[in-house]
PDB file of N, CA, C and O in Angstrom:
ATOM      1  N   MET A   1      88.399  10.100-210.407  1.00  0.00           N
ATOM      2  CA  MET A   1      86.532  10.165-210.449  1.00  0.00           C
ATOM      3  C   MET A   1      86.844   9.543-211.728  1.00  0.00           C
ATOM      4  O   MET A   1      87.613  10.098-212.513  1.00  0.00           O
ATOM      5  N   SER A   2      86.219   8.269-212.022  1.00  0.00           N
ATOM      6  CA  SER A   2      85.957   7.514-213.079  1.00  0.00           C
ATOM      7  C   SER A   2      83.922   8.380-213.663  1.00  0.00           C
ATOM      8  O   SER A   2      82.872   8.865-213.242  1.00  0.00           O
ATOM      9  N   VAL A   3      84.689   7.979-214.841  1.00  0.00           N
ATOM     10  CA  VAL A   3      82.675   8.537-215.615  1.00  0.00           C
ATOM     11  C   VAL A   3      82.737   7.337-216.517  1.00  0.00           C
ATOM     12  O   VAL A   3      83.546   6.931-217.351  1.00  0.00           O
ATOM     13  N   VAL A   4      81.219   6.783-215.893  1.00  0.00           N
ATOM     14  CA  VAL A   4      80.497   5.390-216.387  1.00  0.00           C
ATOM     15  C   VAL A   4      79.957   5.803-217.551  1.00  0.00           C
ATOM     16  O   VAL A   4      79.081   6.662-217.457  1.00  0.00           O
ATOM     17  N   PRO A   5      80.351   5.285-218.981  1.00  0.00           N
ATOM     18  CA  PRO A   5      79.291   5.740-219.869  1.00  0.00           C
ATOM     19  C   PRO A   5      78.150   5.321-219.536  1.00  0.00           C
ATOM     20  O   PRO A   5      77.960   4.479-218.659  1.00  0.00           O
ATOM     21  N   ASP A   6      76.697   6.238-220.656  1.00  0.00           N
ATOM     22  CA  ASP A   6      75.670   5.695-220.294  1.00  0.00           C
ATOM     23  C   ASP A   6      75.345   4.101-221.075  1.00  0.00           C
ATOM     24  O   ASP A   6      75.872   3.678-222.104  1.00  0.00           O
ATOM     25  N   ARG A   7      74.298   3.408-220.200  1.00  0.00           N
ATOM     26  CA  ARG A   7      74.086   1.800-220.582  1.00  0.00           C
ATOM     27  C   ARG A   7      72.349   2.034-220.987  1.00  0.00           C
ATOM     28  O   ARG A   7      71.672   2.731-220.232  1.00  0.00           O
ATOM     29  N   ASP A   8      71.870   1.548-221.930  1.00  0.00           N
ATOM     30  CA  ASP A   8      71.020   0.862-221.997  1.00  0.00           C
ATOM     31  C   ASP A   8      70.319  -0.201-221.316  1.00  0.00           C
ATOM     32  O   ASP A   8      70.535  -1.321-221.781  1.00  0.00           O
ATOM     33  N   VAL A   9      69.269  -0.107-219.998  1.00  0.00           N
ATOM     34  CA  VAL A   9      68.995  -1.612-219.526  1.00  0.00           C
ATOM     35  C   VAL A   9      67.955  -1.836-219.878  1.00  0.00           C
ATOM     36  O   VAL A   9      67.146  -0.929-219.685  1.00  0.00           O
ATOM     37  N   ALA A  10      67.381  -3.250-220.629  1.00  0.00           N
ATOM     38  CA  ALA A  10      65.635  -3.343-220.538  1.00  0.00           C
ATOM     39  C   ALA A  10      65.052  -3.302-219.478  1.00  0.00           C
ATOM     40  O   ALA A  10      65.614  -3.115-218.399  1.00  0.00           O
ATOM     41  N   LEU A  11      63.727  -3.486-219.653  1.00  0.00           N
ATOM     42  CA  LEU A  11      63.156  -3.560-218.401  1.00  0.00           C
ATOM     43  C   LEU A  11      63.368  -4.846-217.566  1.00  0.00           C
ATOM     44  O   LEU A  11      63.617  -4.838-216.360  1.00  0.00           O
ATOM     45  N   VAL A  12      63.205  -6.277-218.560  1.00  0.00           N
ATOM     46  CA  VAL A  12      63.221  -6.924-218.180  1.00  0.00           C
ATOM     47  C   VAL A  12      64.666  -7.235-217.476  1.00  0.00           C
ATOM     48  O   VAL A  12      64.540  -7.788-216.383  1.00  0.00           O
ATOM     49  N   ASP A  13      65.887  -7.012-217.849  1.00  0.00           N
ATOM     50  CA  ASP A  13      66.776  -7.179-217.333  1.00  0.00           C
ATOM     51  C   ASP A  13      66.421  -6.498-215.636  1.00  0.00           C
ATOM     52  O   ASP A  13      66.091  -7.045-214.584  1.00  0.00           O
ATOM     53  N   LEU A  14      66.618  -5.412-215.928  1.00  0.00           N
ATOM     54  CA  LEU A  14      66.388  -4.854-214.189  1.00  0.00           C
ATOM     55  C   LEU A  14      65.359  -5.711-213.773  1.00  0.00           C
ATOM     56  O   LEU A  14      65.842  -6.449-212.914  1.00  0.00           O
ATOM     57  N   LEU A  15      63.987  -6.018-213.991  1.00  0.00           N
ATOM     58  CA  LEU A  15      62.691  -6.852-212.928  1.00  0.00           C
ATOM     59  C   LEU A  15      64.064  -7.921-213.228  1.00  0.00           C
ATOM     60  O   LEU A  15      64.618  -7.765-212.140  1.00  0.00           O
ATOM     61  N   ASP A  16      64.920  -8.844-213.946  1.00  0.00           N
ATOM     62  CA  ASP A  16      65.149  -9.857-213.168  1.00  0.00           C
ATOM     63  C   ASP A  16      66.220  -9.692-211.857  1.00  0.00           C
ATOM     64  O   ASP A  16      66.386 -10.406-210.868  1.00  0.00           O
ATOM     65  N   ARG A  17      66.876  -8.420-212.297  1.00  0.00           N
ATOM     66  CA  ARG A  17      67.898  -7.700-210.983  1.00  0.00           C
ATOM     67  C   ARG A  17      67.197  -7.880-209.551  1.00  0.00           C
ATOM     68  O   ARG A  17      67.592  -8.342-208.481  1.00  0.00           O
ATOM     69  N   LEU A  18      65.869  -7.264-210.030  1.00  0.00           N
ATOM     70  CA  LEU A  18      65.521  -7.068-208.200  1.00  0.00           C
ATOM     71  C   LEU A  18      65.287  -8.245-207.870  1.00  0.00           C
ATOM     72  O   LEU A  18      65.716  -8.855-206.890  1.00  0.00           O
ATOM     73  N   LEU A  19      64.182  -8.801-209.175  1.00  0.00           N
ATOM     74  CA  LEU A  19      63.920 -10.022-208.458  1.00  0.00           C
ATOM     75  C   LEU A  19      65.077 -11.206-207.531  1.00  0.00           C
ATOM     76  O   LEU A  19      65.061 -11.772-206.438  1.00  0.00           O
ATOM     77  N   THR A  20      65.960 -11.138-208.667  1.00  0.00           N
ATOM     78  CA  THR A  20      67.209 -12.098-207.696  1.00  0.00           C
ATOM     79  C   THR A  20      67.700 -11.619-206.480  1.00  0.00           C
ATOM     80  O   THR A  20      67.786 -12.416-205.545  1.00  0.00           O
ATOM     81  N   GLY A  21      67.953 -10.746-206.366  1.00  0.00           N
ATOM     82  CA  GLY A  21      68.182  -9.912-205.320  1.00  0.00           C
ATOM     83  C   GLY A  21      67.217  -9.709-203.909  1.00  0.00           C
ATOM     84  O   GLY A  21      67.427 -10.010-202.734  1.00  0.00           O
ATOM     85  N   GLY A  22      66.333  -9.207-204.438  1.00  0.00           N
ATOM     86  CA  GLY A  22      65.248  -8.738-203.342  1.00  0.00           C
ATOM     87  C   GLY A  22      65.126  -7.486-203.089  1.00  0.00           C
ATOM     88  O   GLY A  22      66.012  -6.653-202.902  1.00  0.00           O
ATOM     89  N   VAL A  23      63.660  -7.333-203.085  1.00  0.00           N
ATOM     90  CA  VAL A  23      63.675  -5.571-202.622  1.00  0.00           C
ATOM     91  C   VAL A  23      62.850  -5.485-201.284  1.00  0.00           C
ATOM     92  O   VAL A  23      62.025  -6.306-200.885  1.00  0.00           O
ATOM     93  N   VAL A  24      63.195  -4.472-200.757  1.00  0.00           N
ATOM     94  CA  VAL A  24      62.274  -4.013-199.608  1.00  0.00           C
ATOM     95  C   VAL A  24      62.106  -3.016-199.869  1.00  0.00           C
ATOM     96  O   VAL A  24      63.005  -2.221-200.141  1.00  0.00           O
ATOM     97  N   ILE A  25      60.066  -2.590-199.860  1.00  0.00           N
ATOM     98  CA  ILE A  25      59.702  -0.855-199.829  1.00  0.00           C
ATOM     99  C   ILE A  25      59.192  -0.465-198.764  1.00  0.00           C
ATOM    100  O   ILE A  25      58.720  -1.524-198.348  1.00  0.00           O
ATOM    101  N   THR A  26      58.943   0.302-198.014  1.00  0.00           N
ATOM    102  CA  THR A  26      58.587   0.603-197.112  1.00  0.00           C
ATOM    103  C   THR A  26      57.812   1.851-197.090  1.00  0.00           C
ATOM    104  O   THR A  26      58.226   2.675-197.906  1.00  0.00           O
ATOM    105  N   GLY A  27      56.852   2.206-196.420  1.00  0.00           N
ATOM    106  CA  GLY A  27      56.073   3.892-196.441  1.00  0.00           C
ATOM    107  C   GLY A  27      55.357   3.710-195.117  1.00  0.00           C
ATOM    108  O   GLY A  27      54.829   2.722-194.606  1.00  0.00           O
ATOM    109  N   ASP A  28      55.532   5.242-194.630  1.00  0.00           N
ATOM    110  CA  ASP A  28      54.287   4.956-194.069  1.00  0.00           C
ATOM    111  C   ASP A  28      53.240   6.613-193.994  1.00  0.00           C
ATOM    112  O   ASP A  28      53.695   7.706-194.333  1.00  0.00           O
ATOM    113  N   ILE A  29      52.352   6.465-193.667  1.00  0.00           N
ATOM    114  CA  ILE A  29      51.210   7.490-194.233  1.00  0.00           C
ATOM    115  C   ILE A  29      50.378   8.133-192.762  1.00  0.00           C
ATOM    116  O   ILE A  29      50.302   7.719-191.605  1.00  0.00           O
ATOM    117  N   THR A  30      50.000   8.958-193.252  1.00  0.00           N
ATOM    118  CA  THR A  30      50.010   9.332-191.539  1.00  0.00           C
ATOM    119  C   THR A  30      48.384  10.408-192.216  1.00  0.00           C
ATOM    120  O   THR A  30      48.453  11.141-193.202  1.00  0.00           O
ATOM    121  N   ILE A  31      47.229  10.221-191.456  1.00  0.00           N
ATOM    122  CA  ILE A  31      45.968  11.129-192.040  1.00  0.00           C
ATOM    123  C   ILE A  31      45.962  11.937-190.836  1.00  0.00           C
ATOM    124  O   ILE A  31      46.108  11.381-189.748  1.00  0.00           O
ATOM    125  N   SER A  32      45.788  13.346-190.929  1.00  0.00           N
ATOM    126  CA  SER A  32      45.334  14.620-189.494  1.00  0.00           C
ATOM    127  C   SER A  32      44.432  15.150-190.093  1.00  0.00           C
ATOM    128  O   SER A  32      43.943  14.855-191.184  1.00  0.00           O
ATOM    129  N   LEU A  33      44.170  16.003-189.345  1.00  0.00           N
ATOM    130  CA  LEU A  33      43.404  16.951-189.217  1.00  0.00           C
ATOM    131  C   LEU A  33      43.177  17.869-188.454  1.00  0.00           C
ATOM    132  O   LEU A  33      42.505  17.659-187.444  1.00  0.00           O
ATOM    133  N   ALA A  34      43.733  19.252-188.771  1.00  0.00           N
ATOM    134  CA  ALA A  34      43.796  20.287-187.585  1.00  0.00           C
ATOM    135  C   ALA A  34      44.609  19.986-186.603  1.00  0.00           C
ATOM    136  O   ALA A  34      44.425  20.080-185.389  1.00  0.00           O
ATOM    137  N   ASP A  35      45.992  19.427-187.504  1.00  0.00           N
ATOM    138  CA  ASP A  35      47.398  19.235-186.958  1.00  0.00           C
ATOM    139  C   ASP A  35      46.986  17.751-185.670  1.00  0.00           C
ATOM    140  O   ASP A  35      47.827  17.441-184.826  1.00  0.00           O
ATOM    141  N   VAL A  36      45.787  17.112-185.750  1.00  0.00           N
ATOM    142  CA  VAL A  36      46.032  16.069-184.576  1.00  0.00           C
ATOM    143  C   VAL A  36      45.540  14.446-186.022  1.00  0.00           C
ATOM    144  O   VAL A  36      44.715  14.175-186.895  1.00  0.00           O
ATOM    145  N   ASP A  37      46.849  13.843-185.291  1.00  0.00           N
ATOM    146  CA  ASP A  37      46.541  12.599-186.460  1.00  0.00           C
ATOM    147  C   ASP A  37      45.763  11.875-185.924  1.00  0.00           C
ATOM    148  O   ASP A  37      45.778  11.489-184.756  1.00  0.00           O
ATOM    149  N   LEU A  38      44.846  11.586-186.949  1.00  0.00           N
ATOM    150  CA  LEU A  38      43.732  10.274-187.034  1.00  0.00           C
ATOM    151  C   LEU A  38      43.649   9.029-186.966  1.00  0.00           C
ATOM    152  O   LEU A  38      42.963   8.239-186.318  1.00  0.00           O
ATOM    153  N   VAL A  39      44.706   8.933-187.977  1.00  0.00           N
ATOM    154  CA  VAL A  39      45.224   7.538-188.858  1.00  0.00           C
ATOM    155  C   VAL A  39      46.329   7.549-189.573  1.00  0.00           C
ATOM    156  O   VAL A  39      46.491   8.020-190.699  1.00  0.00           O
ATOM    157  N   HIS A  40      47.388   6.803-188.611  1.00  0.00           N
ATOM    158  CA  HIS A  40      49.537   6.255-188.736  1.00  0.00           C
ATOM    159  C   HIS A  40      48.922   4.637-189.903  1.00  0.00           C
ATOM    160  O   HIS A  40      48.020   3.841-189.641  1.00  0.00           O
ATOM    161  N   VAL A  41      49.655   4.668-190.888  1.00  0.00           N
ATOM    162  CA  VAL A  41      49.652   3.334-191.460  1.00  0.00           C
ATOM    163  C   VAL A  41      51.060   3.215-192.156  1.00  0.00           C
ATOM    164  O   VAL A  41      51.636   3.903-192.998  1.00  0.00           O
ATOM    165  N   SER A  42      51.425   1.920-191.382  1.00  0.00           N
ATOM    166  CA  SER A  42      52.985   1.560-191.786  1.00  0.00           C
ATOM    167  C   SER A  42      53.255   0.571-192.495  1.00  0.00           C
ATOM    168  O   SER A  42      53.168  -0.513-191.918  1.00  0.00           O
ATOM    169  N   LEU A  43      53.710   0.558-194.099  1.00  0.00           N
ATOM    170  CA  LEU A  43      53.408  -0.154-195.050  1.00  0.00           C
ATOM    171  C   LEU A  43      54.734  -0.929-194.965  1.00  0.00           C
ATOM    172  O   LEU A  43      55.698  -0.297-194.534  1.00  0.00           O
ATOM    173  N   ARG A  44      54.884  -2.009-195.263  1.00  0.00           N
ATOM    174  CA  ARG A  44      56.013  -2.918-195.793  1.00  0.00           C
ATOM    175  C   ARG A  44      55.802  -3.951-196.663  1.00  0.00           C
ATOM    176  O   ARG A  44      55.051  -4.887-196.387  1.00  0.00           O
ATOM    177  N   ALA A  45      56.675  -3.815-198.155  1.00  0.00           N
ATOM    178  CA  ALA A  45      56.592  -4.858-199.057  1.00  0.00           C
ATOM    179  C   ALA A  45      57.968  -5.374-199.496  1.00  0.00           C
ATOM    180  O   ALA A  45      58.894  -4.650-199.862  1.00  0.00           O
ATOM    181  N   LEU A  46      57.996  -6.954-199.402  1.00  0.00           N
ATOM    182  CA  LEU A  46      59.026  -8.009-199.992  1.00  0.00           C
ATOM    183  C   LEU A  46      58.634  -8.171-201.363  1.00  0.00           C
ATOM    184  O   LEU A  46      57.586  -8.756-201.636  1.00  0.00           O
ATOM    185  N   ILE A  47      59.484  -7.639-202.361  1.00  0.00           N
ATOM    186  CA  ILE A  47      59.944  -8.318-203.530  1.00  0.00           C
ATOM    187  C   ILE A  47      60.931  -8.928-203.680  1.00  0.00           C
ATOM    188  O   ILE A  47      62.069  -8.458-203.677  1.00  0.00           O
ATOM    189  N   SER A  48      60.555 -10.307-203.863  1.00  0.00           N
ATOM    190  CA  SER A  48      61.346 -11.229-204.434  1.00  0.00           C
ATOM    191  C   SER A  48      61.030 -12.462-205.035  1.00  0.00           C
ATOM    192  O   SER A  48      60.130 -13.156-204.563  1.00  0.00           O
ATOM    193  N   SER A  49      61.781 -12.869-206.192  1.00  0.00           N
ATOM    194  CA  SER A  49      61.508 -14.563-206.410  1.00  0.00           C
ATOM    195  C   SER A  49      61.172 -15.617-205.501  1.00  0.00           C
ATOM    196  O   SER A  49      61.540 -15.455-204.338  1.00  0.00           O
ATOM    197  N   VAL A  50      60.555 -16.650-205.788  1.00  0.00           N
ATOM    198  CA  VAL A  50      60.707 -17.512-204.653  1.00  0.00           C
ATOM    199  C   VAL A  50      61.618 -18.163-204.220  1.00  0.00           C
ATOM    200  O   VAL A  50      61.827 -18.378-203.026  1.00  0.00           O
ATOM    201  N   GLU A  51      62.532 -18.713-205.521  1.00  0.00           N
ATOM    202  CA  GLU A  51      63.494 -19.363-205.583  1.00  0.00           C
ATOM    203  C   GLU A  51      64.601 -18.597-204.104  1.00  0.00           C
ATOM    204  O   GLU A  51      65.021 -19.077-203.052  1.00  0.00           O
ATOM    205  N   THR A  52      64.727 -17.194-204.774  1.00  0.00           N
ATOM    206  CA  THR A  52      65.495 -16.583-203.961  1.00  0.00           C
ATOM    207  C   THR A  52      65.312 -16.568-201.863  1.00  0.00           C
ATOM    208  O   THR A  52      66.077 -16.678-200.905  1.00  0.00           O
ATOM    209  N   LEU A  53      63.841 -16.364-202.087  1.00  0.00           N
ATOM    210  CA  LEU A  53      63.541 -16.458-200.643  1.00  0.00           C
ATOM    211  C   LEU A  53      63.735 -18.282-200.328  1.00  0.00           C
ATOM    212  O   LEU A  53      63.684 -18.524-199.122  1.00  0.00           O
ATOM    213  N   MET A  54      63.900 -19.276-201.036  1.00  0.00           N
ATOM    214  CA  MET A  54      63.559 -20.696-200.215  1.00  0.00           C
ATOM    215  C   MET A  54      65.400 -20.616-200.283  1.00  0.00           C
ATOM    216  O   MET A  54      65.882 -21.476-199.546  1.00  0.00           O
ATOM    217  N   GLU A  55      66.343 -19.862-200.930  1.00  0.00           N
ATOM    218  CA  GLU A  55      67.352 -20.266-200.768  1.00  0.00           C
ATOM    219  C   GLU A  55      68.257 -19.444-199.391  1.00  0.00           C
ATOM    220  O   GLU A  55      69.066 -19.882-198.573  1.00  0.00           O
ATOM    221  N   ARG A  56      67.681 -18.115-199.612  1.00  0.00           N
ATOM    222  CA  ARG A  56      67.620 -17.815-197.919  1.00  0.00           C
ATOM    223  C   ARG A  56      67.226 -18.378-196.880  1.00  0.00           C
ATOM    224  O   ARG A  56      67.873 -18.301-195.835  1.00  0.00           O
ATOM    225  N   GLU A  57      66.146 -19.015-196.975  1.00  0.00           N
ATOM    226  CA  GLU A  57      65.563 -19.946-195.558  1.00  0.00           C
ATOM    227  C   GLU A  57      66.599 -20.770-195.279  1.00  0.00           C
ATOM    228  O   GLU A  57      67.064 -20.749-194.139  1.00  0.00           O
ATOM    229  N   THR A  58      67.138 -21.631-196.258  1.00  0.00           N
ATOM    230  CA  THR A  58      68.276 -22.836-195.505  1.00  0.00           C
ATOM    231  C   THR A  58      69.097 -22.007-195.385  1.00  0.00           C
ATOM    232  O   THR A  58      70.186 -22.284-194.883  1.00  0.00           O
TER     233      THR A  58
END
């Protein structure tokens, strides 16, 4: 098993990597009262650069 040395990554570099590849964030929220589900919200967000989306479209 190889050990990867710790590297400092700047926030700008991390954000650039995320936008280049794209990221999908999903989540579910359920509000219930007395074990009865009243509201269920499903959230999905795609975060990507416009350039990446245009390349994948063609």
